[in-house]
C-alpha positions, 0 to 999 in steps of 0.5 A: 499500500502507498503512503497515501492509501494508508493515510486514507485508510487511517482517516476512514477508520477514524471517521467510522470510530467517531461515527460510532462514538457519536451514535453512542453519545446520542443514545445516552442523551436520549436516555438521560432526557427520558430520566429528566422528563420522568423526574420532572413529571414526579416533581410536578405531581409532588408539587401538586400534592404539596399544594393540595395538602397545604391548602387543606391545612389552611382550611382546618379549624383553629385548635380550641380548648375543649368545653370542659376546661 
């Protein structure tokens, strides 16, 4: 093989390797995005639950002494 063919082969190998790495990174980003979305949904549900509980506690009657005191 000539020197030029070796260089071309080396470049083709590098490009193939980089394409594989890019695909793997893209897959990892997609998986992480799913986790972020799930976490965001859980946080939204917890926020709603917290606000509901907070509203219920504000509506509770004031604590008073029983009539026999």
